[in-house]
Backbone as XML, in Angstrom:
<?xml version="1.0"?>
<chain id="A" units="angstrom">
  <residue number="1" name="MET">
    <atom name="N" x="130.537" y="-82.374" z="3.474"/>
    <atom name="CA" x="131.624" y="-83.138" z="2.933"/>
    <atom name="C" x="131.099" y="-84.238" z="2.018"/>
  </residue>
  <residue number="2" name="ASP">
    <atom name="N" x="129.953" y="-84.800" z="2.394"/>
    <atom name="CA" x="129.381" y="-85.851" z="1.554"/>
    <atom name="C" x="129.109" y="-85.344" z="0.151"/>
  </residue>
  <residue number="3" name="CYS">
    <atom name="N" x="128.708" y="-84.080" z="0.049"/>
    <atom name="CA" x="128.432" y="-83.491" z="-1.264"/>
    <atom name="C" x="129.706" y="-83.456" z="-2.106"/>
  </residue>
  <residue number="4" name="ALA">
    <atom name="N" x="130.817" y="-83.062" z="-1.495"/>
    <atom name="CA" x="132.082" y="-82.992" z="-2.221"/>
    <atom name="C" x="132.529" y="-84.380" z="-2.653"/>
  </residue>
  <residue number="5" name="VAL">
    <atom name="N" x="132.374" y="-85.371" z="-1.781"/>
    <atom name="CA" x="132.751" y="-86.736" z="-2.125"/>
    <atom name="C" x="131.860" y="-87.255" z="-3.258"/>
  </residue>
  <residue number="6" name="ASP">
    <atom name="N" x="130.570" y="-86.932" z="-3.181"/>
    <atom name="CA" x="129.648" y="-87.345" z="-4.247"/>
    <atom name="C" x="130.029" y="-86.720" z="-5.584"/>
  </residue>
  <residue number="7" name="LYS">
    <atom name="N" x="130.405" y="-85.436" z="-5.563"/>
    <atom name="CA" x="130.809" y="-84.768" z="-6.798"/>
    <atom name="C" x="132.043" y="-85.433" z="-7.393"/>
  </residue>
  <residue number="8" name="LEU">
    <atom name="N" x="133.012" y="-85.766" z="-6.536"/>
    <atom name="CA" x="134.215" y="-86.431" z="-7.015"/>
    <atom name="C" x="133.878" y="-87.802" z="-7.579"/>
  </residue>
  <residue number="9" name="HIS">
    <atom name="N" x="133.013" y="-88.527" z="-6.899"/>
    <atom name="CA" x="132.595" y="-89.852" z="-7.372"/>
    <atom name="C" x="131.876" y="-89.742" z="-8.714"/>
  </residue>
  <residue number="10" name="ASP">
    <atom name="N" x="130.977" y="-88.761" z="-8.853"/>
    <atom name="CA" x="130.272" y="-88.548" z="-10.121"/>
    <atom name="C" x="131.247" y="-88.204" z="-11.233"/>
  </residue>
  <residue number="11" name="PHE">
    <atom name="N" x="132.249" y="-87.388" z="-10.914"/>
    <atom name="CA" x="133.257" y="-87.029" z="-11.915"/>
    <atom name="C" x="133.974" y="-88.282" z="-12.410"/>
  </residue>
  <residue number="12" name="MET">
    <atom name="N" x="134.362" y="-89.143" z="-11.456"/>
    <atom name="CA" x="135.099" y="-90.344" z="-11.838"/>
    <atom name="C" x="134.237" y="-91.282" z="-12.675"/>
  </residue>
  <residue number="13" name="GLU">
    <atom name="N" x="132.935" y="-91.298" z="-12.424"/>
    <atom name="CA" x="132.051" y="-92.169" z="-13.196"/>
    <atom name="C" x="131.789" y="-91.635" z="-14.600"/>
  </residue>
  <residue number="14" name="SER">
    <atom name="N" x="131.624" y="-90.314" z="-14.744"/>
    <atom name="CA" x="131.272" y="-89.771" z="-16.052"/>
    <atom name="C" x="132.472" y="-89.156" z="-16.764"/>
  </residue>
  <residue number="15" name="ASP">
    <atom name="N" x="133.027" y="-88.090" z="-16.199"/>
    <atom name="CA" x="134.115" y="-87.383" z="-16.865"/>
    <atom name="C" x="135.423" y="-88.159" z="-16.816"/>
  </residue>
  <residue number="16" name="GLY">
    <atom name="N" x="135.590" y="-89.011" z="-15.837"/>
    <atom name="CA" x="136.798" y="-89.827" z="-15.750"/>
    <atom name="C" x="136.927" y="-90.752" z="-16.933"/>
  </residue>
  <residue number="17" name="ILE">
    <atom name="N" x="135.790" y="-91.279" z="-17.393"/>
    <atom name="CA" x="135.790" y="-92.147" z="-18.568"/>
    <atom name="C" x="136.157" y="-91.333" z="-19.804"/>
  </residue>
  <residue number="18" name="ASP">
    <atom name="N" x="135.614" y="-90.120" z="-19.930"/>
    <atom name="CA" x="135.959" y="-89.248" z="-21.049"/>
    <atom name="C" x="137.449" y="-88.925" z="-21.029"/>
  </residue>
  <residue number="19" name="LEU">
    <atom name="N" x="137.977" y="-88.661" z="-19.849"/>
    <atom name="CA" x="139.388" y="-88.332" z="-19.717"/>
    <atom name="C" x="140.257" y="-89.476" z="-20.234"/>
  </residue>
  <residue number="20" name="LEU">
    <atom name="N" x="139.920" y="-90.687" z="-19.847"/>
    <atom name="CA" x="140.683" y="-91.845" z="-20.324"/>
    <atom name="C" x="140.570" y="-92.020" z="-21.828"/>
  </residue>
  <residue number="21" name="SER">
    <atom name="N" x="139.364" y="-91.845" z="-22.355"/>
    <atom name="CA" x="139.190" y="-92.020" z="-23.804"/>
    <atom name="C" x="139.924" y="-90.926" z="-24.578"/>
  </residue>
  <residue number="22" name="TYR">
    <atom name="N" x="139.925" y="-89.686" z="-24.051"/>
    <atom name="CA" x="140.669" y="-88.605" z="-24.704"/>
    <atom name="C" x="142.168" y="-88.889" z="-24.692"/>
  </residue>
  <residue number="23" name="CYS">
    <atom name="N" x="142.655" y="-89.386" z="-23.587"/>
    <atom name="CA" x="144.086" y="-89.697" z="-23.501"/>
    <atom name="C" x="144.466" y="-90.792" z="-24.495"/>
  </residue>
  <residue number="24" name="LEU">
    <atom name="N" x="143.635" y="-91.819" z="-24.608"/>
    <atom name="CA" x="143.902" y="-92.886" z="-25.578"/>
    <atom name="C" x="143.849" y="-92.364" z="-27.015"/>
  </residue>
  <residue number="25" name="GLU">
    <atom name="N" x="142.854" y="-91.535" z="-27.276"/>
    <atom name="CA" x="142.713" y="-90.971" z="-28.616"/>
    <atom name="C" x="143.918" y="-90.098" z="-28.961"/>
  </residue>
  <residue number="26" name="LYS">
    <atom name="N" x="144.376" y="-89.308" z="-27.998"/>
    <atom name="CA" x="145.544" y="-88.448" z="-28.219"/>
    <atom name="C" x="146.785" y="-89.301" z="-28.477"/>
  </residue>
  <residue number="27" name="ALA">
    <atom name="N" x="146.937" y="-90.370" z="-27.713"/>
    <atom name="CA" x="148.090" y="-91.257" z="-27.902"/>
    <atom name="C" x="148.071" y="-91.879" z="-29.298"/>
  </residue>
  <residue number="28" name="ASN">
    <atom name="N" x="146.876" y="-92.274" z="-29.750"/>
    <atom name="CA" x="146.765" y="-92.837" z="-31.098"/>
    <atom name="C" x="147.101" y="-91.807" z="-32.165"/>
  </residue>
  <residue number="29" name="LEU">
    <atom name="N" x="146.672" y="-90.556" z="-31.979"/>
    <atom name="CA" x="146.992" y="-89.505" z="-32.932"/>
    <atom name="C" x="148.491" y="-89.244" z="-32.994"/>
  </residue>
  <residue number="30" name="ILE">
    <atom name="N" x="149.122" y="-89.221" z="-31.841"/>
    <atom name="CA" x="150.572" y="-88.997" z="-31.810"/>
    <atom name="C" x="151.297" y="-90.133" z="-32.515"/>
  </residue>
  <residue number="31" name="LYS">
    <atom name="N" x="150.832" y="-91.356" z="-32.281"/>
    <atom name="CA" x="151.440" y="-92.509" z="-32.947"/>
    <atom name="C" x="151.277" y="-92.398" z="-34.465"/>
  </residue>
  <residue number="32" name="PHE">
    <atom name="N" x="150.088" y="-91.967" z="-34.887"/>
    <atom name="CA" x="149.823" y="-91.827" z="-36.312"/>
    <atom name="C" x="150.673" y="-90.703" z="-36.913"/>
  </residue>
  <residue number="33" name="LEU">
    <atom name="N" x="150.830" y="-89.613" z="-36.168"/>
    <atom name="CA" x="151.653" y="-88.501" z="-36.642"/>
    <atom name="C" x="153.118" y="-88.910" z="-36.752"/>
  </residue>
  <residue number="34" name="ASN">
    <atom name="N" x="153.562" y="-89.728" z="-35.827"/>
    <atom name="CA" x="154.949" y="-90.182" z="-35.870"/>
    <atom name="C" x="155.205" y="-91.138" z="-37.033"/>
  </residue>
  <residue number="35" name="ALA">
    <atom name="N" x="154.139" y="-91.686" z="-37.602"/>
    <atom name="CA" x="154.280" y="-92.569" z="-38.758"/>
    <atom name="C" x="154.550" y="-91.771" z="-40.028"/>
  </residue>
  <residue number="36" name="GLN">
    <atom name="N" x="154.765" y="-90.466" z="-39.885"/>
    <atom name="CA" x="155.105" y="-89.551" z="-40.973"/>
    <atom name="C" x="154.055" y="-89.551" z="-42.088"/>
  </residue>
  <residue number="37" name="VAL">
    <atom name="N" x="152.967" y="-88.878" z="-41.764"/>
    <atom name="CA" x="151.896" y="-88.707" z="-42.734"/>
    <atom name="C" x="152.415" y="-87.801" z="-43.846"/>
  </residue>
  <residue number="38" name="ASN">
    <atom name="N" x="152.167" y="-88.179" z="-45.077"/>
    <atom name="CA" x="152.703" y="-87.442" z="-46.224"/>
    <atom name="C" x="151.894" y="-86.205" z="-46.563"/>
  </residue>
  <residue number="39" name="GLU">
    <atom name="N" x="150.619" y="-86.300" z="-46.459"/>
    <atom name="CA" x="149.797" y="-85.174" z="-46.870"/>
    <atom name="C" x="149.807" y="-84.095" z="-45.799"/>
  </residue>
  <residue number="40" name="ARG">
    <atom name="N" x="150.149" y="-82.894" z="-46.203"/>
    <atom name="CA" x="150.264" y="-81.767" z="-45.276"/>
    <atom name="C" x="148.899" y="-81.425" z="-44.646"/>
  </residue>
  <residue number="41" name="GLU">
    <atom name="N" x="147.860" y="-81.455" z="-45.471"/>
    <atom name="CA" x="146.517" y="-81.142" z="-44.969"/>
    <atom name="C" x="146.078" y="-82.164" z="-43.906"/>
  </residue>
  <residue number="42" name="GLU">
    <atom name="N" x="146.351" y="-83.420" z="-44.152"/>
    <atom name="CA" x="146.017" y="-84.486" z="-43.211"/>
    <atom name="C" x="146.782" y="-84.296" z="-41.897"/>
  </residue>
  <residue number="43" name="LYS">
    <atom name="N" x="148.053" y="-83.926" z="-42.030"/>
    <atom name="CA" x="148.875" y="-83.730" z="-40.847"/>
    <atom name="C" x="148.371" y="-82.552" z="-40.012"/>
  </residue>
  <residue number="44" name="ASN">
    <atom name="N" x="148.006" y="-81.452" z="-40.674"/>
    <atom name="CA" x="147.467" y="-80.286" z="-39.962"/>
    <atom name="C" x="146.155" y="-80.621" z="-39.256"/>
  </residue>
  <residue number="45" name="LYS">
    <atom name="N" x="145.330" y="-81.399" z="-39.913"/>
    <atom name="CA" x="144.059" y="-81.812" z="-39.316"/>
    <atom name="C" x="144.310" y="-82.636" z="-38.053"/>
  </residue>
  <residue number="46" name="LEU">
    <atom name="N" x="145.245" y="-83.558" z="-38.132"/>
    <atom name="CA" x="145.568" y="-84.392" z="-36.979"/>
    <atom name="C" x="146.190" y="-83.573" z="-35.846"/>
  </residue>
  <residue number="47" name="LEU">
    <atom name="N" x="147.017" y="-82.606" z="-36.197"/>
    <atom name="CA" x="147.610" y="-81.740" z="-35.179"/>
    <atom name="C" x="146.533" y="-80.908" z="-34.472"/>
  </residue>
  <residue number="48" name="ASN">
    <atom name="N" x="145.580" y="-80.410" z="-35.239"/>
    <atom name="CA" x="144.472" y="-79.650" z="-34.644"/>
    <atom name="C" x="143.636" y="-80.531" z="-33.711"/>
  </residue>
  <residue number="49" name="GLU">
    <atom name="N" x="143.386" y="-81.757" z="-34.133"/>
    <atom name="CA" x="142.642" y="-82.692" z="-33.282"/>
    <atom name="C" x="143.404" y="-82.953" z="-31.986"/>
  </residue>
  <residue number="50" name="LYS">
    <atom name="N" x="144.725" y="-83.114" z="-32.135"/>
    <atom name="CA" x="145.565" y="-83.350" z="-30.950"/>
    <atom name="C" x="145.502" y="-82.168" z="-29.991"/>
  </residue>
  <residue number="51" name="ASP">
    <atom name="N" x="145.542" y="-80.960" z="-30.527"/>
    <atom name="CA" x="145.469" y="-79.764" z="-29.683"/>
    <atom name="C" x="144.117" y="-79.664" z="-28.969"/>
  </residue>
  <residue number="52" name="GLU">
    <atom name="N" x="143.041" y="-79.965" z="-29.693"/>
    <atom name="CA" x="141.711" y="-79.934" z="-29.075"/>
    <atom name="C" x="141.600" y="-80.966" z="-27.953"/>
  </residue>
  <residue number="53" name="LEU">
    <atom name="N" x="142.121" y="-82.160" z="-28.208"/>
    <atom name="CA" x="142.089" y="-83.196" z="-27.181"/>
    <atom name="C" x="142.942" y="-82.798" z="-25.975"/>
  </residue>
  <residue number="54" name="SER">
    <atom name="N" x="144.061" y="-82.154" z="-26.232"/>
    <atom name="CA" x="144.917" y="-81.701" z="-25.127"/>
    <atom name="C" x="144.182" y="-80.688" z="-24.264"/>
  </residue>
  <residue number="55" name="LYS">
    <atom name="N" x="143.446" y="-79.780" z="-24.890"/>
    <atom name="CA" x="142.678" y="-78.786" z="-24.137"/>
    <atom name="C" x="141.587" y="-79.459" z="-23.302"/>
  </residue>
  <residue number="56" name="LYS">
    <atom name="N" x="140.877" y="-80.424" z="-23.892"/>
    <atom name="CA" x="139.829" y="-81.142" z="-23.158"/>
    <atom name="C" x="140.429" y="-81.906" z="-21.975"/>
  </residue>
  <residue number="57" name="ILE">
    <atom name="N" x="141.570" y="-82.551" z="-22.227"/>
    <atom name="CA" x="142.233" y="-83.315" z="-21.163"/>
    <atom name="C" x="142.660" y="-82.386" z="-20.039"/>
  </residue>
  <residue number="58" name="ASP">
    <atom name="N" x="143.269" y="-81.248" z="-20.394"/>
    <atom name="CA" x="143.712" y="-80.294" z="-19.374"/>
    <atom name="C" x="142.540" y="-79.775" z="-18.543"/>
  </residue>
  <residue number="59" name="ALA">
    <atom name="N" x="141.416" y="-79.494" z="-19.206"/>
    <atom name="CA" x="140.235" y="-79.004" z="-18.487"/>
    <atom name="C" x="139.700" y="-80.067" z="-17.525"/>
  </residue>
  <residue number="60" name="LEU">
    <atom name="N" x="139.645" y="-81.319" z="-17.977"/>
    <atom name="CA" x="139.150" y="-82.395" z="-17.122"/>
    <atom name="C" x="140.107" y="-82.670" z="-15.956"/>
  </residue>
  <residue number="61" name="VAL">
    <atom name="N" x="141.408" y="-82.616" z="-16.223"/>
    <atom name="CA" x="142.383" y="-82.826" z="-15.156"/>
    <atom name="C" x="142.277" y="-81.705" z="-14.124"/>
  </residue>
  <residue number="62" name="ALA">
    <atom name="N" x="142.124" y="-80.468" z="-14.578"/>
    <atom name="CA" x="141.974" y="-79.336" z="-13.663"/>
    <atom name="C" x="140.706" y="-79.490" z="-12.818"/>
  </residue>
  <residue number="63" name="SER">
    <atom name="N" x="139.623" y="-79.913" z="-13.454"/>
    <atom name="CA" x="138.368" y="-80.127" z="-12.739"/>
    <atom name="C" x="138.528" y="-81.222" z="-11.685"/>
  </residue>
  <residue number="64" name="HIS">
    <atom name="N" x="139.202" y="-82.290" z="-12.055"/>
    <atom name="CA" x="139.433" y="-83.405" z="-11.133"/>
    <atom name="C" x="140.282" y="-82.950" z="-9.948"/>
  </residue>
  <residue number="65" name="LYS">
    <atom name="N" x="141.325" y="-82.186" z="-10.208"/>
    <atom name="CA" x="142.185" y="-81.691" z="-9.128"/>
    <atom name="C" x="141.415" y="-80.768" z="-8.191"/>
  </residue>
  <residue number="66" name="LYS">
    <atom name="N" x="140.543" y="-79.942" z="-8.770"/>
    <atom name="CA" x="139.746" y="-79.029" z="-7.960"/>
    <atom name="C" x="138.807" y="-79.813" z="-7.038"/>
  </residue>
  <residue number="67" name="LEU">
    <atom name="N" x="138.164" y="-80.850" z="-7.572"/>
    <atom name="CA" x="137.262" y="-81.674" z="-6.766"/>
    <atom name="C" x="138.029" y="-82.412" z="-5.666"/>
  </residue>
  <residue number="68" name="GLU">
    <atom name="N" x="139.204" y="-82.935" z="-5.997"/>
    <atom name="CA" x="140.005" y="-83.618" z="-4.989"/>
    <atom name="C" x="140.447" y="-82.654" z="-3.893"/>
  </residue>
  <residue number="69" name="ALA">
    <atom name="N" x="140.815" y="-81.435" z="-4.278"/>
    <atom name="CA" x="141.222" y="-80.430" z="-3.301"/>
    <atom name="C" x="140.045" y="-80.070" z="-2.392"/>
  </residue>
  <residue number="70" name="ASP">
    <atom name="N" x="138.855" y="-79.969" z="-2.964"/>
    <atom name="CA" x="137.661" y="-79.652" z="-2.181"/>
    <atom name="C" x="137.382" y="-80.749" z="-1.159"/>
  </residue>
  <residue number="71" name="VAL">
    <atom name="N" x="137.479" y="-81.997" z="-1.583"/>
    <atom name="CA" x="137.256" y="-83.127" z="-0.674"/>
    <atom name="C" x="138.314" y="-83.121" z="0.427"/>
  </residue>
  <residue number="72" name="SER">
    <atom name="N" x="139.553" y="-82.897" z="0.053"/>
    <atom name="CA" x="140.641" y="-82.868" z="1.029"/>
    <atom name="C" x="140.430" y="-81.752" z="2.051"/>
  </residue>
  <residue number="73" name="HIS">
    <atom name="N" x="140.042" y="-80.577" z="1.571"/>
    <atom name="CA" x="139.794" y="-79.438" z="2.458"/>
    <atom name="C" x="138.661" y="-79.746" z="3.434"/>
  </residue>
  <residue number="74" name="LYS">
    <atom name="N" x="137.600" y="-80.337" z="2.938"/>
    <atom name="CA" x="136.453" y="-80.644" z="3.791"/>
    <atom name="C" x="136.780" y="-81.750" z="4.790"/>
  </residue>
  <residue number="75" name="ARG">
    <atom name="N" x="137.615" y="-82.700" z="4.393"/>
    <atom name="CA" x="138.049" y="-83.729" z="5.344"/>
    <atom name="C" x="138.872" y="-83.100" z="6.460"/>
  </residue>
  <residue number="76" name="GLN">
    <atom name="N" x="139.711" y="-82.136" z="6.093"/>
    <atom name="CA" x="140.509" y="-81.443" z="7.093"/>
    <atom name="C" x="139.615" y="-80.688" z="8.077"/>
  </residue>
  <residue number="77" name="ILE">
    <atom name="N" x="138.577" y="-80.057" z="7.566"/>
    <atom name="CA" x="137.629" y="-79.346" z="8.430"/>
    <atom name="C" x="136.957" y="-80.321" z="9.396"/>
  </residue>
  <residue number="78" name="VAL">
    <atom name="N" x="136.546" y="-81.478" z="8.890"/>
    <atom name="CA" x="135.896" y="-82.480" z="9.741"/>
    <atom name="C" x="136.853" y="-82.940" z="10.836"/>
  </residue>
  <residue number="79" name="LEU">
    <atom name="N" x="138.116" y="-83.191" z="10.480"/>
    <atom name="CA" x="139.088" y="-83.614" z="11.486"/>
    <atom name="C" x="139.294" y="-82.537" z="12.549"/>
  </residue>
  <residue number="80" name="THR">
    <atom name="N" x="139.358" y="-81.286" z="12.125"/>
    <atom name="CA" x="139.521" y="-80.178" z="13.064"/>
    <atom name="C" x="138.327" y="-80.097" z="14.010"/>
  </residue>
  <residue number="81" name="MET">
    <atom name="N" x="137.144" y="-80.225" z="13.461"/>
    <atom name="CA" x="135.941" y="-80.164" z="14.286"/>
    <atom name="C" x="135.874" y="-81.341" z="15.265"/>
  </residue>
  <residue number="82" name="LYS">
    <atom name="N" x="136.300" y="-82.519" z="14.831"/>
    <atom name="CA" x="136.317" y="-83.673" z="15.731"/>
    <atom name="C" x="137.287" y="-83.440" z="16.878"/>
  </residue>
  <residue number="83" name="LYS">
    <atom name="N" x="138.445" y="-82.846" z="16.569"/>
    <atom name="CA" x="139.421" y="-82.550" z="17.621"/>
    <atom name="C" x="138.855" y="-81.536" z="18.606"/>
  </residue>
  <residue number="84" name="LYS">
    <atom name="N" x="138.169" y="-80.509" z="18.099"/>
    <atom name="CA" x="137.558" y="-79.509" z="18.980"/>
    <atom name="C" x="136.495" y="-80.145" z="19.861"/>
  </residue>
  <residue number="85" name="LEU">
    <atom name="N" x="135.684" y="-81.006" z="19.292"/>
    <atom name="CA" x="134.641" y="-81.686" z="20.056"/>
    <atom name="C" x="135.254" y="-82.554" z="21.150"/>
  </residue>
  <residue number="86" name="LYS">
    <atom name="N" x="136.318" y="-83.271" z="20.809"/>
    <atom name="CA" x="136.981" y="-84.109" z="21.796"/>
    <atom name="C" x="137.559" y="-83.258" z="22.920"/>
  </residue>
  <residue number="87" name="LEU">
    <atom name="N" x="138.132" y="-82.104" z="22.579"/>
    <atom name="CA" x="138.681" y="-81.197" z="23.583"/>
    <atom name="C" x="137.578" y="-80.660" z="24.498"/>
  </residue>
  <residue number="88" name="ILE">
    <atom name="N" x="136.453" y="-80.268" z="23.907"/>
    <atom name="CA" x="135.329" y="-79.756" z="24.691"/>
    <atom name="C" x="134.792" y="-80.842" z="25.618"/>
  </residue>
  <residue number="89" name="ARG">
    <atom name="N" x="134.663" y="-82.045" z="25.107"/>
    <atom name="CA" x="134.170" y="-83.147" z="25.944"/>
    <atom name="C" x="135.151" y="-83.448" z="27.073"/>
  </residue>
  <residue number="90" name="GLY">
    <atom name="N" x="136.445" y="-83.307" z="26.809"/>
    <atom name="CA" x="137.444" y="-83.550" z="27.832"/>
    <atom name="C" x="137.443" y="-82.476" z="28.911"/>
  </residue>
  <residue number="91" name="GLN">
    <atom name="N" x="137.115" y="-81.248" z="28.543"/>
    <atom name="CA" x="137.115" y="-80.136" z="29.487"/>
    <atom name="C" x="135.818" y="-80.023" z="30.278"/>
  </residue>
  <residue number="92" name="ARG">
    <atom name="N" x="134.792" y="-80.693" z="29.834"/>
    <atom name="CA" x="133.490" y="-80.597" z="30.489"/>
    <atom name="C" x="133.592" y="-81.164" z="31.896"/>
  </residue>
  <residue number="93" name="LYS">
    <atom name="N" x="133.061" y="-80.432" z="32.856"/>
    <atom name="CA" x="133.090" y="-80.872" z="34.240"/>
    <atom name="C" x="131.963" y="-81.862" z="34.480"/>
  </residue>
  <residue number="94" name="LYS">
    <atom name="N" x="132.296" y="-82.861" z="35.248"/>
    <atom name="CA" x="131.274" y="-83.833" z="35.616"/>
    <atom name="C" x="130.651" y="-83.387" z="36.925"/>
  </residue>
  <residue number="95" name="THR">
    <atom name="N" x="129.359" y="-83.588" z="37.047"/>
    <atom name="CA" x="128.670" y="-83.181" z="38.279"/>
    <atom name="C" x="129.031" y="-84.131" z="39.406"/>
  </residue>
  <residue number="96" name="GLU">
    <atom name="N" x="128.933" y="-83.610" z="40.639"/>
    <atom name="CA" x="129.283" y="-84.425" z="41.797"/>
    <atom name="C" x="128.304" y="-85.576" z="41.969"/>
  </residue>
  <residue number="97" name="PHE">
    <atom name="N" x="127.023" y="-85.278" z="41.762"/>
    <atom name="CA" x="125.994" y="-86.302" z="41.906"/>
    <atom name="C" x="125.204" y="-86.391" z="40.600"/>
  </residue>
  <residue number="98" name="THR">
    <atom name="N" x="124.786" y="-87.598" z="40.290"/>
    <atom name="CA" x="123.960" y="-87.782" z="39.101"/>
    <atom name="C" x="122.541" y="-87.311" z="39.399"/>
  </residue>
  <residue number="99" name="VAL">
    <atom name="N" x="121.722" y="-87.219" z="38.395"/>
    <atom name="CA" x="120.325" y="-86.815" z="38.564"/>
    <atom name="C" x="119.613" y="-87.824" z="39.463"/>
  </residue>
  <residue number="100" name="HIS">
    <atom name="N" x="119.905" y="-89.093" z="39.270"/>
    <atom name="CA" x="119.286" y="-90.140" z="40.080"/>
    <atom name="C" x="119.628" y="-89.948" z="41.561"/>
  </residue>
  <residue number="101" name="CYS">
    <atom name="N" x="120.905" y="-89.649" z="41.847"/>
    <atom name="CA" x="121.315" y="-89.418" z="43.244"/>
    <atom name="C" x="120.619" y="-88.194" z="43.827"/>
  </residue>
  <residue number="102" name="ASN">
    <atom name="N" x="120.488" y="-87.140" z="43.037"/>
    <atom name="CA" x="119.810" y="-85.932" z="43.516"/>
    <atom name="C" x="118.350" y="-86.204" z="43.869"/>
  </residue>
  <residue number="103" name="ILE">
    <atom name="N" x="117.693" y="-87.008" z="43.046"/>
    <atom name="CA" x="116.293" y="-87.357" z="43.331"/>
    <atom name="C" x="116.214" y="-88.173" z="44.614"/>
  </residue>
  <residue number="104" name="GLU">
    <atom name="N" x="117.109" y="-89.154" z="44.763"/>
    <atom name="CA" x="117.123" y="-89.981" z="45.972"/>
    <atom name="C" x="117.375" y="-89.125" z="47.216"/>
  </residue>
  <residue number="105" name="ASN">
    <atom name="N" x="118.320" y="-88.193" z="47.122"/>
    <atom name="CA" x="118.628" y="-87.328" z="48.270"/>
    <atom name="C" x="117.443" y="-86.441" z="48.626"/>
  </residue>
  <residue number="106" name="THR">
    <atom name="N" x="116.771" y="-85.919" z="47.617"/>
    <atom name="CA" x="115.600" y="-85.075" z="47.874"/>
    <atom name="C" x="114.488" y="-85.888" z="48.531"/>
  </residue>
  <residue number="107" name="LEU">
    <atom name="N" x="114.270" y="-87.098" z="48.048"/>
    <atom name="CA" x="113.244" y="-87.955" z="48.651"/>
    <atom name="C" x="113.603" y="-88.289" z="50.100"/>
  </residue>
  <residue number="108" name="GLN">
    <atom name="N" x="114.864" y="-88.591" z="50.378"/>
    <atom name="CA" x="115.289" y="-88.907" z="51.743"/>
    <atom name="C" x="115.167" y="-87.692" z="52.666"/>
  </residue>
  <residue number="109" name="GLN">
    <atom name="N" x="115.407" y="-86.516" z="52.096"/>
    <atom name="CA" x="115.311" y="-85.274" z="52.886"/>
    <atom name="C" x="113.894" y="-85.107" z="53.437"/>
  </residue>
  <residue number="110" name="TYR">
    <atom name="N" x="112.900" y="-85.513" z="52.688"/>
    <atom name="CA" x="111.509" y="-85.390" z="53.131"/>
    <atom name="C" x="110.986" y="-86.690" z="53.743"/>
  </residue>
  <residue number="111" name="GLY">
    <atom name="N" x="111.847" y="-87.658" z="53.920"/>
    <atom name="CA" x="111.448" y="-88.906" z="54.562"/>
    <atom name="C" x="110.618" y="-89.812" z="53.684"/>
  </residue>
  <residue number="112" name="ILE">
    <atom name="N" x="110.847" y="-89.774" z="52.403"/>
    <atom name="CA" x="110.072" y="-90.586" z="51.463"/>
    <atom name="C" x="110.963" y="-91.724" z="50.974"/>
  </residue>
  <residue number="113" name="THR">
    <atom name="N" x="110.422" y="-92.934" z="51.002"/>
    <atom name="CA" x="111.187" y="-94.056" z="50.451"/>
    <atom name="C" x="110.875" y="-94.179" z="48.968"/>
  </residue>
  <residue number="114" name="ALA">
    <atom name="N" x="111.834" y="-94.661" z="48.251"/>
    <atom name="CA" x="111.673" y="-94.768" z="46.796"/>
    <atom name="C" x="110.525" y="-95.697" z="46.429"/>
  </residue>
  <residue number="115" name="ALA">
    <atom name="N" x="110.303" y="-96.740" z="47.237"/>
    <atom name="CA" x="109.223" y="-97.678" z="46.946"/>
    <atom name="C" x="107.870" y="-96.992" z="47.011"/>
  </residue>
  <residue number="116" name="GLU">
    <atom name="N" x="107.668" y="-96.116" z="47.987"/>
    <atom name="CA" x="106.396" y="-95.395" z="48.088"/>
    <atom name="C" x="106.239" y="-94.425" z="46.919"/>
  </residue>
  <residue number="117" name="TYR">
    <atom name="N" x="107.329" y="-93.792" z="46.583"/>
    <atom name="CA" x="107.287" y="-92.811" z="45.492"/>
    <atom name="C" x="106.938" y="-93.496" z="44.178"/>
  </residue>
  <residue number="118" name="HIS">
    <atom name="N" x="107.600" y="-94.585" z="43.879"/>
    <atom name="CA" x="107.362" y="-95.273" z="42.608"/>
    <atom name="C" x="106.104" y="-96.126" z="42.643"/>
  </residue>
  <residue number="119" name="GLY">
    <atom name="N" x="105.702" y="-96.532" z="43.819"/>
    <atom name="CA" x="104.518" y="-97.382" z="43.921"/>
    <atom name="C" x="103.227" y="-96.610" z="43.843"/>
  </residue>
  <residue number="120" name="GLY">
    <atom name="N" x="103.293" y="-95.294" z="43.915"/>
    <atom name="CA" x="102.091" y="-94.483" z="43.789"/>
    <atom name="C" x="101.400" y="-94.224" z="45.100"/>
  </residue>
  <residue number="121" name="ALA">
    <atom name="N" x="102.002" y="-94.563" z="46.246"/>
    <atom name="CA" x="101.375" y="-94.353" z="47.531"/>
    <atom name="C" x="101.349" y="-92.891" z="47.920"/>
  </residue>
  <residue number="122" name="LEU">
    <atom name="N" x="102.042" y="-92.027" z="47.190"/>
    <atom name="CA" x="102.086" y="-90.603" z="47.535"/>
    <atom name="C" x="101.042" y="-89.786" z="46.769"/>
  </residue>
  <residue number="123" name="ASN">
    <atom name="N" x="100.238" y="-90.419" z="45.941"/>
    <atom name="CA" x="99.231" y="-89.690" z="45.170"/>
    <atom name="C" x="98.263" y="-88.983" z="46.101"/>
  </residue>
  <residue number="124" name="GLY">
    <atom name="N" x="98.177" y="-87.688" z="45.959"/>
    <atom name="CA" x="97.231" y="-86.915" z="46.756"/>
    <atom name="C" x="97.724" y="-86.595" z="48.144"/>
  </residue>
  <residue number="125" name="VAL">
    <atom name="N" x="98.923" y="-86.990" z="48.519"/>
    <atom name="CA" x="99.448" y="-86.726" z="49.858"/>
    <atom name="C" x="100.298" y="-85.456" z="49.789"/>
  </residue>
  <residue number="126" name="MET">
    <atom name="N" x="100.118" y="-84.595" z="50.740"/>
    <atom name="CA" x="100.940" y="-83.368" z="50.804"/>
    <atom name="C" x="102.273" y="-83.698" z="51.437"/>
  </residue>
  <residue number="127" name="LEU">
    <atom name="N" x="103.335" y="-83.250" z="50.837"/>
    <atom name="CA" x="104.661" y="-83.555" z="51.357"/>
    <atom name="C" x="105.104" y="-82.518" z="52.379"/>
  </residue>
  <residue number="128" name="CYS">
    <atom name="N" x="104.580" y="-81.352" z="52.358"/>
    <atom name="CA" x="105.041" y="-80.290" z="53.275"/>
    <atom name="C" x="104.138" y="-80.165" z="54.471"/>
  </residue>
</chain>
């Protein structure tokens, strides 16, 4: 998911700036066209520029939407996995005795005190 978020962030830093500049440029062209340019050749040139900018804008918007959808999809997957993990943790059975209790019970079964065991007094002594 981090990869998808990074891609979206990179898009906003690089292509997002291009998208804004293309939109501004297109708006300026439309404003200029509305000022009723007299020369037909000039008007056709501006219309072609507007069409090219529209195509670039559409491509960048589509790319941005795709990246956002990817991030959204991956976030949904993470949420689903977190819910599954929480369910598994909730269903997990807890043991009756902890490991520490089991060790203490085993030591008591053989008549060993914890102080002797931890103090090293059992080194070399046979328990059976």
